[in-house]
SEZABA-584729 format. One record per residue (C-alpha): residue in one letter; z, y negated, x negated; residue number from 1. Coordinates in steps of 0.02 Angstrom, whole numbers, always signed. Layout:
N
   res        Z        Y        X     n
     A        Z        Y        X   NUM
...
This chain:
634
   res        Z        Y        X     n
     M    +5139    +1558    -2802     1
     S    +5089    +1733    -2749     2
     D    +5044    +1782    -2572     3
     Q    +5199    +1892    -2567     4
     Q    +5312    +1745    -2615     5
     T    +5230    +1635    -2485     6
     I    +5257    +1765    -2350     7
     A    +5438    +1788    -2405     8
     E    +5474    +1601    -2397     9
     H    +5389    +1585    -2228    10
     G    +5494    +1731    -2167    11
     V    +5648    +1632    -2212    12
     A    +5577    +1480    -2122    13
     I    +5554    +1581    -1962    14
     T    +5735    +1630    -1955    15
     L    +5799    +1459    -2002    16
     A    +5690    +1387    -1866    17
     A    +5764    +1510    -1745    18
     F    +5934    +1435    -1780    19
     G    +5863    +1263    -1748    20
     L    +5900    +1208    -1926    21
     A    +5725    +1140    -1957    22
     G    +5739    +1007    -1823    23
     A    +5618     +954    -1685    24
     A    +5507     +855    -1804    25
     A    +5463    +1013    -1899    26
     T    +5405    +1109    -1746    27
     V    +5221    +1112    -1793    28
     S    +5249    +1158    -1976    29
     V    +5372    +1293    -1929    30
     S    +5251    +1357    -1799    31
     C    +5121    +1374    -1934    32
     A    +5247    +1466    -2040    33
     V    +5268    +1595    -1903    34
     L    +5085    +1638    -1910    35
     A    +5081    +1641    -2100    36
     A    +5231    +1756    -2105    37
     V    +5143    +1889    -2005    38
     G    +4979    +1865    -2094    39
     F    +4879    +1762    -1972    40
     Q    +4828    +1629    -2097    41
     S    +4659    +1618    -2010    42
     F    +4741    +1546    -1856    43
     R    +4862    +1421    -1934    44
     D    +4787    +1278    -1833    45
     S    +4825    +1361    -1667    46
     R    +4976    +1256    -1620    47
     K    +5000    +1329    -1447    48
     A    +4999    +1507    -1509    49
     C    +5119    +1465    -1651    50
     E    +5241    +1378    -1536    51
     T    +5236    +1526    -1416    52
     A    +5291    +1638    -1557    53
     V    +5433    +1521    -1607    54
     T    +5491    +1506    -1427    55
     T    +5495    +1695    -1411    56
     V    +5605    +1709    -1566    57
     L    +5719    +1568    -1508    58
     N    +5743    +1650    -1339    59
     K    +5791    +1813    -1423    60
     M    +5916    +1721    -1532    61
     K    +6001    +1646    -1379    62
     A    +6050    +1822    -1326    63
     S    +6163    +1841    -1478    64
     E    +6350    +1813    -1450    65
     S    +6409    +1830    -1629    66
     P    +6422    +1666    -1727    67
     A    +6483    +1764    -1877    68
     V    +6325    +1868    -1879    69
     L    +6219    +1712    -1861    70
     A    +6308    +1631    -2007    71
     E    +6281    +1785    -2113    72
     V    +6096    +1788    -2071    73
     R    +6080    +1604    -2113    74
     Q    +6170    +1623    -2279    75
     T    +6078    +1781    -2327    76
     L    +5904    +1716    -2294    77
     T    +5937    +1544    -2365    78
     K    +5986    +1619    -2531    79
     S    +5853    +1753    -2531    80
     G    +5726    +1742    -2671    81
     R    +5658    +1917    -2658    82
     Q    +5473    +1948    -2632    83
     V    +5398    +2046    -2489    84
     T    +5305    +2197    -2555    85
     L    +5141    +2214    -2461    86
     G    +5025    +2332    -2550    87
     P    +4906    +2460    -2472    88
     G    +5004    +2600    -2553    89
     D    +5164    +2542    -2470    90
     M    +5095    +2546    -2295    91
     P    +5081    +2698    -2183    92
     E    +4922    +2738    -2089    93
     P    +4972    +2682    -1914    94
     R    +4873    +2749    -1768    95
     D    +4928    +2621    -1640    96
     R    +4973    +2438    -1635    97
     E    +5158    +2466    -1606    98
     T    +5169    +2575    -1761    99
     L    +5073    +2444    -1859   100
     D    +5190    +2306    -1802   101
     A    +5339    +2409    -1854   102
     A    +5260    +2441    -2024   103
     F    +5237    +2255    -2054   104
     V    +5414    +2217    -2000   105
     T    +5480    +2351    -2118   106
     Q    +5387    +2273    -2264   107
     I    +5439    +2096    -2219   108
     M    +5620    +2155    -2209   109
     T    +5619    +2184    -2397   110
     V    +5663    +1999    -2409   111
     V    +5838    +2046    -2350   112
     P    +5958    +2095    -2491   113
     P    +6031    +2270    -2472   114
     E    +6211    +2205    -2465   115
     T    +6175    +2114    -2301   116
     G    +6285    +2175    -2161   117
     P    +6211    +2297    -2033   118
     D    +6230    +2178    -1886   119
     A    +6140    +2038    -1978   120
     T    +6005    +2157    -2039   121
     A    +5975    +2219    -1862   122
     L    +5964    +2042    -1797   123
     I    +5841    +1990    -1933   124
     R    +5733    +2140    -1893   125
     V    +5730    +2092    -1708   126
     L    +5677    +1916    -1756   127
     F    +5530    +1978    -1856   128
     Q    +5482    +2106    -1725   129
     H    +5469    +1972    -1593   130
     A    +5377    +1852    -1707   131
     V    +5248    +1986    -1746   132
     A    +5229    +2039    -1565   133
     A    +5216    +1860    -1503   134
     C    +5082    +1818    -1630   135
     R    +4986    +1977    -1599   136
     Y    +4980    +1964    -1411   137
     T    +4952    +1777    -1393   138
     P    +4773    +1760    -1324   139
     E    +4736    +1603    -1423   140
     I    +4750    +1698    -1586   141
     H    +4611    +1824    -1563   142
     R    +4513    +1912    -1430   143
     V    +4558    +2085    -1496   144
     I    +4642    +2122    -1662   145
     E    +4623    +2299    -1726   146
     Q    +4728    +2375    -1864   147
     D    +4600    +2354    -2002   148
     V    +4570    +2172    -1956   149
     L    +4755    +2131    -1956   150
     W    +4776    +2219    -2121   151
     S    +4628    +2131    -2204   152
     I    +4694    +1960    -2150   153
     F    +4872    +2003    -2197   154
     T    +4844    +2052    -2379   155
     D    +4752    +1914    -2473   156
     V    +4587    +1825    -2494   157
     R    +4519    +1970    -2593   158
     A    +4516    +2069    -2434   159
     M    +4396    +1940    -2363   160
     R    +4284    +1961    -2515   161
     R    +4282    +2149    -2490   162
     S    +4237    +2123    -2307   163
     L    +4098    +2004    -2356   164
     D    +4031    +2135    -2474   165
     S    +4024    +2265    -2335   166
     L    +3959    +2165    -2187   167
     A    +3833    +2300    -2144   168
     T    +3973    +2421    -2099   169
     A    +4098    +2296    -2031   170
     N    +4150    +2320    -1850   171
     R    +4148    +2184    -1719   172
     D    +4327    +2129    -1743   173
     Q    +4308    +2120    -1932   174
     L    +4156    +2010    -1906   175
     E    +4248    +1894    -1788   176
     A    +4399    +1884    -1904   177
     L    +4284    +1829    -2045   178
     A    +4197    +1707    -1928   179
     A    +4367    +1629    -1893   180
     R    +4396    +1608    -2080   181
     F    +4231    +1515    -2095   182
     Q    +4260    +1417    -1934   183
     I    +4099    +1480    -1854   184
     E    +4100    +1407    -1679   185
     R    +4075    +1519    -1527   186
     A    +4059    +1673    -1637   187
     W    +4097    +1783    -1487   188
     T    +3932    +1730    -1407   189
     L    +3830    +1799    -1553   190
     T    +3766    +1976    -1564   191
     D    +3826    +2085    -1708   192
     T    +3659    +2059    -1796   193
     Q    +3665    +1871    -1774   194
     L    +3846    +1862    -1833   195
     R    +3808    +1970    -1986   196
     A    +3662    +1856    -2029   197
     E    +3773    +1702    -2012   198
     L    +3908    +1782    -2118   199
     D    +3782    +1838    -2249   200
     D    +3734    +1655    -2267   201
     R    +3916    +1600    -2276   202
     A    +3954    +1739    -2401   203
     A    +3819    +1673    -2518   204
     E    +3891    +1497    -2503   205
     Y    +4066    +1566    -2533   206
     E    +4016    +1658    -2692   207
     A    +3925    +1504    -2756   208
     L    +4083    +1404    -2724   209
     R    +4187    +1530    -2822   210
     R    +4068    +1516    -2969   211
     Q    +4080    +1326    -2963   212
     V    +4270    +1331    -2964   213
     A    +4268    +1453    -3110   214
     A    +4152    +1337    -3206   215
     L    +4272    +1193    -3175   216
     D    +4411    +1297    -3252   217
     D    +4305    +1321    -3408   218
     R    +4268    +1134    -3416   219
     T    +4453    +1091    -3397   220
     A    +4500    +1211    -3537   221
     G    +4370    +1131    -3650   222
     L    +4438     +959    -3608   223
     A    +4613    +1013    -3657   224
     N    +4546    +1072    -3825   225
     L    +4459     +905    -3854   226
     K    +4619     +809    -3815   227
     A    +4718     +919    -3932   228
     G    +4589     +885    -4067   229
     A    +4601     +698    -4035   230
     Q    +4790     +704    -4051   231
     D    +4772     +795    -4215   232
     A    +4647     +665    -4277   233
     V    +4768     +525    -4230   234
     D    +4905     +611    -4328   235
     R    +4788     +619    -4478   236
     L    +4739     +435    -4458   237
     D    +4556     +490    -4445   238
     F    +4501     +356    -4324   239
     E    +4315     +395    -4337   240
     E    +4353     +572    -4280   241
     V    +4463     +501    -4142   242
     E    +4318     +395    -4079   243
     T    +4198     +541    -4085   244
     L    +4318     +654    -3991   245
     F    +4359     +522    -3860   246
     A    +4175     +494    -3829   247
     H    +4161     +680    -3794   248
     I    +4318     +674    -3686   249
     H    +4248     +528    -3586   250
     A    +4082     +617    -3556   251
     T    +4171     +779    -3512   252
     E    +4288     +694    -3389   253
     R    +4140     +611    -3304   254
     A    +4052     +779    -3294   255
     I    +4209     +861    -3225   256
     A    +4227     +723    -3095   257
     T    +4046     +747    -3041   258
     E    +4059     +936    -3035   259
     T    +4223     +924    -2940   260
     A    +4140     +811    -2812   261
     M    +3994     +933    -2794   262
     T    +4114    +1079    -2772   263
     R    +4217     +984    -2646   264
     A    +4060     +937    -2549   265
     D    +4003    +1119    -2548   266
     N    +4171    +1172    -2480   267
     L    +4159    +1039    -2344   268
     L    +3986    +1103    -2300   269
     L    +4055    +1280    -2294   270
     L    +4174    +1211    -2162   271
     D    +4026    +1120    -2082   272
     R    +4108     +949    -2106   273
     Q    +3942     +865    -2136   274
     D    +3988     +681    -2134   275
     A    +4134     +709    -2253   276
     A    +4022     +806    -2372   277
     R    +3893     +667    -2368   278
     D    +4025     +537    -2410   279
     V    +4088     +638    -2558   280
     L    +3911     +663    -2625   281
     L    +3865     +479    -2607   282
     D    +4029     +422    -2687   283
     A    +3991     +533    -2837   284
     A    +3818     +458    -2853   285
     D    +3877     +278    -2829   286
     A    +4004     +299    -2969   287
     C    +3864     +295    -3097   288
     R    +3734     +187    -3011   289
     R    +3764      +33    -3119   290
     T    +3791     +124    -3284   291
     D    +3667     +268    -3280   292
     R    +3516     +249    -3164   293
     D    +3442     +418    -3210   294
     E    +3605     +507    -3168   295
     W    +3616     +410    -3004   296
     L    +3439     +466    -2958   297
     R    +3482     +645    -3003   298
     L    +3641     +646    -2901   299
     M    +3551     +568    -2753   300
     Q    +3422     +707    -2762   301
     V    +3563     +836    -2771   302
     A    +3647     +757    -2619   303
     A    +3484     +755    -2520   304
     K    +3447     +937    -2561   305
     R    +3621     +999    -2517   306
     L    +3619     +907    -2351   307
     H    +3440     +957    -2312   308
     D    +3472    +1141    -2349   309
     H    +3629    +1137    -2242   310
     G    +3538    +1045    -2104   311
     L    +3407    +1182    -2097   312
     K    +3542    +1307    -2051   313
     R    +3656    +1201    -1942   314
     S    +3640    +1066    -1812   315
     G    +3728     +902    -1841   316
     P    +3702     +745    -1946   317
     A    +3663     +828    -2114   318
     M    +3474     +822    -2093   319
     A    +3472     +639    -2042   320
     S    +3585     +601    -2190   321
     A    +3464     +690    -2306   322
     A    +3319     +588    -2235   323
     A    +3414     +425    -2261   324
     I    +3454     +470    -2442   325
     L    +3273     +519    -2478   326
     S    +3212     +356    -2402   327
     D    +3332     +260    -2517   328
     L    +3270     +361    -2665   329
     A    +3087     +323    -2630   330
     Q    +3125     +139    -2613   331
     A    +3220     +139    -2778   332
     R    +3075     +218    -2874   333
     D    +2944     +120    -2965   334
     R    +2785     +168    -2871   335
     V    +2679     +156    -3030   336
     R    +2791     +214    -3172   337
     E    +2874     +353    -3069   338
     A    +2725     +399    -2963   339
     Q    +2749     +588    -2957   340
     A    +2937     +577    -2924   341
     W    +2902     +447    -2789   342
     A    +2774     +563    -2709   343
     A    +2896     +708    -2715   344
     D    +3027     +601    -2628   345
     Q    +2899     +555    -2494   346
     N    +2853     +738    -2467   347
     N    +3037     +789    -2457   348
     L    +3070     +644    -2339   349
     G    +2929     +710    -2232   350
     L    +3010     +883    -2229   351
     A    +3176     +813    -2170   352
     L    +3093     +703    -2039   353
     L    +2985     +848    -1982   354
     T    +3141     +953    -1949   355
     L    +3219     +811    -1852   356
     G    +3057     +790    -1756   357
     E    +3045     +974    -1714   358
     R    +3218     +956    -1638   359
     G    +3154     +825    -1518   360
     A    +3128     +656    -1600   361
     D    +2946     +599    -1585   362
     T    +2982     +445    -1692   363
     A    +3040     +559    -1833   364
     L    +2877     +657    -1820   365
     R    +2773     +500    -1836   366
     D    +2879     +444    -1983   367
     A    +2852     +615    -2062   368
     V    +2663     +592    -2046   369
     T    +2679     +422    -2131   370
     A    +2782     +498    -2273   371
     Y    +2659     +641    -2303   372
     R    +2511     +522    -2305   373
     A    +2604     +413    -2430   374
     A    +2633     +565    -2542   375
     L    +2447     +607    -2533   376
     Q    +2407     +439    -2614   377
     V    +2476     +515    -2775   378
     R    +2456     +700    -2741   379
     T    +2267     +702    -2743   380
     R    +2162     +859    -2746   381
     D    +2092     +818    -2918   382
     A    +2257     +772    -3001   383
     L    +2379     +892    -2917   384
     P    +2281    +1019    -2814   385
     V    +2425    +1138    -2770   386
     A    +2543     +996    -2723   387
     W    +2401     +913    -2626   388
     A    +2370    +1073    -2526   389
     A    +2556    +1099    -2491   390
     T    +2571     +920    -2428   391
     Q    +2414     +938    -2322   392
     N    +2492    +1092    -2242   393
     N    +2654     +997    -2210   394
     L    +2555     +852    -2136   395
     G    +2463     +974    -2024   396
     T    +2628    +1043    -1959   397
     A    +2694     +870    -1915   398
     L    +2531     +824    -1829   399
     A    +2522     +991    -1737   400
     T    +2698     +966    -1670   401
     L    +2648     +794    -1605   402
     G    +2492     +873    -1533   403
     E    +2592    +1005    -1440   404
     R    +2679     +861    -1352   405
     G    +2516     +792    -1285   406
     D    +2433     +696    -1427   407
     D    +2259     +774    -1436   408
     A    +2205     +661    -1579   409
     A    +2354     +718    -1683   410
     L    +2310     +898    -1642   411
     R    +2132     +877    -1707   412
     D    +2198     +789    -1862   413
     A    +2313     +939    -1889   414
     V    +2162    +1056    -1887   415
     T    +2079     +943    -2017   416
     A    +2235     +945    -2127   417
     Y    +2253    +1135    -2120   418
     R    +2069    +1160    -2161   419
     A    +2089    +1041    -2308   420
     A    +2237    +1144    -2372   421
     L    +2131    +1302    -2362   422
     Q    +2014    +1228    -2492   423
     V    +2152    +1263    -2619   424
     H    +2255    +1392    -2526   425
     T    +2123    +1528    -2547   426
     R    +2156    +1711    -2517   427
     D    +2117    +1757    -2698   428
     A    +2219    +1619    -2781   429
     L    +2368    +1599    -2662   430
     P    +2362    +1740    -2534   431
     V    +2533    +1709    -2451   432
     Q    +2503    +1521    -2434   433
     W    +2326    +1559    -2371   434
     A    +2394    +1672    -2236   435
     T    +2530    +1548    -2186   436
     T    +2403    +1408    -2173   437
     Q    +2285    +1519    -2073   438
     N    +2427    +1556    -1952   439
     N    +2468    +1370    -1938   440
     L    +2284    +1330    -1910   441
     G    +2277    +1464    -1776   442
     N    +2424    +1386    -1683   443
     A    +2342    +1214    -1683   444
     L    +2175    +1285    -1625   445
     R    +2262    +1388    -1490   446
     T    +2345    +1232    -1420   447
     L    +2176    +1145    -1415   448
     G    +2103    +1299    -1333   449
     E    +2238    +1302    -1200   450
     R    +2179    +1126    -1155   451
     G    +2004    +1187    -1119   452
     D    +1917    +1208    -1287   453
     D    +1854    +1388    -1283   454
     T    +1777    +1373    -1457   455
     A    +1944    +1320    -1529   456
     L    +2026    +1467    -1441   457
     R    +1906    +1593    -1519   458
     D    +1929    +1508    -1688   459
     A    +2117    +1530    -1665   460
     V    +2093    +1717    -1640   461
     T    +1989    +1722    -1799   462
     A    +2124    +1627    -1896   463
     F    +2264    +1742    -1837   464
     R    +2165    +1898    -1880   465
     A    +2131    +1824    -2052   466
     A    +2317    +1795    -2078   467
     L    +2352    +1977    -2032   468
     Q    +2251    +2032    -2184   469
     V    +2398    +1972    -2290   470
     H    +2538    +1970    -2159   471
     T    +2543    +2159    -2151   472
     R    +2684    +2257    -2072   473
     D    +2728    +2344    -2235   474
     A    +2724    +2190    -2347   475
     L    +2787    +2052    -2231   476
     P    +2852    +2131    -2069   477
     V    +2931    +1975    -1993   478
     Q    +2776    +1868    -2026   479
     W    +2666    +2011    -1963   480
     A    +2761    +2016    -1799   481
     M    +2755    +1827    -1782   482
     T    +2567    +1825    -1811   483
     Q    +2541    +1969    -1689   484
     N    +2636    +1871    -1558   485
     N    +2531    +1716    -1593   486
     L    +2372    +1819    -1584   487
     G    +2431    +1891    -1420   488
     N    +2454    +1717    -1347   489
     A    +2278    +1664    -1397   490
     L    +2202    +1824    -1328   491
     R    +2301    +1808    -1167   492
     T    +2232    +1632    -1138   493
     L    +2055    +1698    -1167   494
     G    +2095    +1839    -1047   495
     E    +2155    +1720     -914   496
     R    +1980    +1642     -922   497
     G    +1896    +1806     -881   498
     D    +1891    +1907    -1042   499
     E    +1979    +2067     -989   500
     T    +1955    +2148    -1160   501
     A    +2048    +2002    -1238   502
     L    +2186    +2023    -1109   503
     R    +2211    +2206    -1152   504
     D    +2206    +2162    -1337   505
     A    +2343    +2035    -1302   506
     V    +2453    +2173    -1228   507
     T    +2422    +2277    -1384   508
     A    +2467    +2131    -1497   509
     F    +2630    +2094    -1404   510
     R    +2681    +2276    -1408   511
     A    +2644    +2281    -1594   512
     A    +2756    +2129    -1622   513
     L    +2897    +2217    -1528   514
     Q    +2898    +2355    -1658   515
     V    +2979    +2230    -1776   516
     R    +3050    +2104    -1653   517
     T    +3185    +2219    -1587   518
     R    +3331    +2163    -1481   519
     D    +3456    +2207    -1616   520
     A    +3364    +2127    -1761   521
     L    +3285    +1973    -1681   522
     P    +3352    +1956    -1504   523
     V    +3282    +1783    -1461   524
     Q    +3108    +1825    -1529   525
     W    +3116    +1994    -1443   526
     A    +3151    +1911    -1276   527
     M    +3013    +1783    -1301   528
     T    +2887    +1920    -1343   529
     Q    +2943    +2023    -1193   530
     N    +2911    +1871    -1084   531
     N    +2739    +1847    -1164   532
     L    +2699    +2030    -1136   533
     G    +2752    +2012     -955   534
     N    +2633    +1865     -934   535
     A    +2485    +1964    -1002   536
     L    +2527    +2113     -893   537
     L    +2548    +1998     -742   538
     T    +2371    +1932     -764   539
     L    +2304    +2111     -775   540
     G    +2404    +2154     -620   541
     Q    +2336    +2006     -524   542
     R    +2163    +2080     -558   543
     G    +2206    +2247     -481   544
     D    +2303    +2345     -612   545
     D    +2454    +2398     -510   546
     T    +2536    +2487     -656   547
     A    +2527    +2328     -758   548
     L    +2625    +2237     -622   549
     R    +2769    +2360     -632   550
     D    +2763    +2352     -822   551
     A    +2769    +2162     -811   552
     V    +2929    +2169     -708   553
     T    +3004    +2287     -838   554
     A    +2958    +2165     -978   555
     Y    +3031    +2015     -886   556
     R    +3192    +2107     -849   557
     A    +3206    +2153    -1032   558
     A    +3184    +1970    -1080   559
     L    +3323    +1919     -961   560
     Q    +3446    +2027    -1057   561
     V    +3443    +1891    -1189   562
     R    +3374    +1744    -1089   563
     T    +3530    +1723     -985   564
     R    +3566    +1568     -883   565
     D    +3720    +1527     -987   566
     A    +3640    +1549    -1158   567
     L    +3459    +1494    -1129   568
     P    +3448    +1413     -957   569
     V    +3270    +1344     -969   570
     D    +3200    +1505    -1039   571
     W    +3294    +1600     -905   572
     A    +3218    +1490     -770   573
     M    +3041    +1511     -839   574
     T    +3058    +1699     -844   575
     R    +3129    +1700     -667   576
     E    +2980    +1596     -608   577
     N    +2862    +1720     -694   578
     M    +2949    +1860     -602   579
     A    +2924    +1767     -438   580
     L    +2736    +1765     -472   581
     C    +2741    +1949     -514   582
     F    +2835    +1995     -355   583
     E    +2711    +1890     -256   584
     A    +2567    +1994     -327   585
     M    +2662    +2154     -286   586
     I    +2671    +2105     -101   587
     T    +2484    +2140      -89   588
     A    +2479    +2280     -218   589
     F    +2617    +2379     -134   590
     P    +2615    +2336      +53   591
     E    +2742    +2470      +95   592
     E    +2866    +2374      -15   593
     S    +2811    +2199      +39   594
     T    +2976    +2149     +121   595
     E    +3074    +2193      -35   596
     H    +2953    +2104     -152   597
     L    +2944    +1948      -44   598
     A    +3133    +1933      -45   599
     A    +3136    +1960     -233   600
     A    +3002    +1827     -259   601
     R    +3095    +1699     -154   602
     A    +3258    +1734     -244   603
     A    +3176    +1719     -415   604
     V    +3093    +1551     -383   605
     A    +3253    +1486     -303   606
     D    +3343    +1532     -465   607
     A    +3215    +1437     -567   608
     L    +3236    +1281     -461   609
     T    +3422    +1277     -496   610
     V    +3377    +1235     -676   611
     Y    +3216    +1133     -658   612
     D    +3282     +957     -634   613
     P    +3155     +847     -541   614
     E    +3192     +698     -653   615
     T    +3197     +779     -825   616
     M    +3076     +924     -791   617
     P    +2958     +857     -656   618
     Y    +2808     +965     -705   619
     Y    +2907    +1127     -693   620
     H    +3000    +1072     -538   621
     E    +2840    +1029     -445   622
     G    +2757    +1194     -490   623
     A    +2906    +1298     -438   624
     S    +2925    +1196     -278   625
     R    +2744    +1232     -230   626
     L    +2774    +1418     -260   627
     R    +2934    +1413     -157   628
     D    +2844    +1327      -11   629
     H    +2700    +1452      -22   630
     L    +2820    +1600      -17   631
     A    +2914    +1524     +130   632
     V    +2765    +1543     +246   633
     L    +2719    +1720     +196   634
C-alpha cells in the first residue's frame, strides 16, 4: 500500500471517528490515525496529543445542525477509494504555517469525490483543518515544527534518507525530527554538533539495515526459484533432483532465518531495545547449537560483536550481555585445540569488561585483568608478537584504570605492561600504535607522579612529547589535542611543585588543545580543557601573576557554559570550587575589589557544597567545607 493510500484511508478514519462510528474501544487507534493523516508518523505513540486532535474534531462536529449533511459526509467518505496526491510539485511554497496547513488540507481533500455536495465538502474541509491545527499545535508533538520539517515527515521515508544524506546542512528542527524517528532520548539537550554526530551514527546503521533487507529479498527470490525447480522435478519423477533441490532449499531457509534474525536484531538495536536484540541473537544461535557447533560459535561471536559495538555507543545492558556471551564462548572452547580462538575470546571479554569497569564497576576491571592475562598465556611475544603487544596494551589500560582509583600496585603493573607493548609497538614498525601506547604510558606515569613520584612525572612528560611526534595536528588532530591536554596536566603538576617553566608550558599546551577542542566540535572536552587551563593559570596567579588570575576566571566561566549544574553537576561543582580559589587569590591581588571577590568566592564554594554530598563524596565535601570556613572569617 502506498503512502498516499494510507493517508487517504486514515483521512476517512478521522471523519468516521468524528461521527463516533469507531466506538470507544478504538480511541487509541483512531487517535494514531489522526496523526498519520496529517503526516506526523514520527509521533504515532503520543496518545495524549492524538486524543487532543480527535477531541478538537469531535467538538467541531457537535456544532453541526444538519443530519443530512452528516449522512452525506459519512456515505461519501466510506465509499471513497481515491488516493491523496501529495507530491512536491503539487504543493505551493507557503511562507507561513497557516498557509502550509491550508495547503495540506487542500491536498487531503482530494479524497472527496467531486460530486459531493457543497455543504458536505465544506464540513469535511473543516474537519481536516482542525485535525491539522490540533496536531500541529499540540506541545507533545514537537517543540517547534517548521515548514520543511513538516514536509519531510509528511511525504515518505525517502525524505528521511535525503535528510540523513544532508545532515551537515540540516537545521535544528530537521535534526530533532530525525532524532524522533530514531527515538533518540533527550535530543533537545544535545548541541547541533552532538546531535549530528549521533545521527551520523544512526544513519550508518540505517543504511546497513537497508542493505540487509535488500539481501533478504534476493535470498527469498532465490528460494522461490529453488522451490519451482523442485516442483518441476517432482512432475518429472526425478526424485534424485528433488532431493538435491530440497537440500538446497533447507540450507537456504536456514540461512534466511538466520539473516532475518540478524536483521531484526539490528533494527531492535537501532531502536536501542538492547535486551530484545540480545534475545533474538541468542535464539538464532541456539537454533543450531545441537546440529552445527561451528555455526553456533560463529553466531555467538556475531551476537557478542553486535552487542559490544552497540554498548560502546550507548549505555544500557548491551555491554554486559556481550561480556556474558564471550564468557560462554571461552568456556565452550577447547583450550588446547582452539587455543587462538580461545585467546581471542578472552581478549574480547577483557575489552567488554574494561568498558564496564570504566563505567564504574571495579569487579569488572579486575575480571578484565584476569581475562587479558589468560589471553597472554597463548598470545606470547614469540608466537604472536602483534597480538601479544595489543593485549599488553589492553591489560595496561585495565590496570591503569584500577590504579587511578587508588591501587598503586596496579598502576605500576600498568606501566610495566605498556613498556612491554612498546617492545613490539615501535615507532618504525607501528607508528600509530606506538604513539597510542606512549600516550597511555604517559597517563599512568602522570598518575604515579601526582602521588609524589617526580621521576614518574618527568617520564610522563617525555612519553607525551614522544606521542606528539606521531599525533600531529595535521595527521591526527583529535589525538593531537588529547595528547596536548594530557601533556598540559603533567606539566601543570610539575609546575605546582615549583617548576614555573613547566607551568607556563602547561598553559601553552592547553591553549594548543583548544585549537581543536572547540565548543562546537567537542563541547565536553572543550569545557574540560578550559577548566584545566584555568587551574594552570590559577597557580601562576597565586604566585603573583595578576593577569593570569583574570584569565583563569575567564577560562572557568567558559567551562561553565557546558559544565552546567543540570547536565554535569559534579564537573560544575568542581569548576565552581576552582573559581572560589581564584576569587580568594584575587582578594589579595586586587585589594580595591576585595569585597566583590570575597562575595564571589563565598558564593562559588557554597554552590559546590550543594553538590558535594558528605556521604558519597566525603573527600570533596571536606575540602570545600574547609575553604568555606576559611572564607567565612576573612
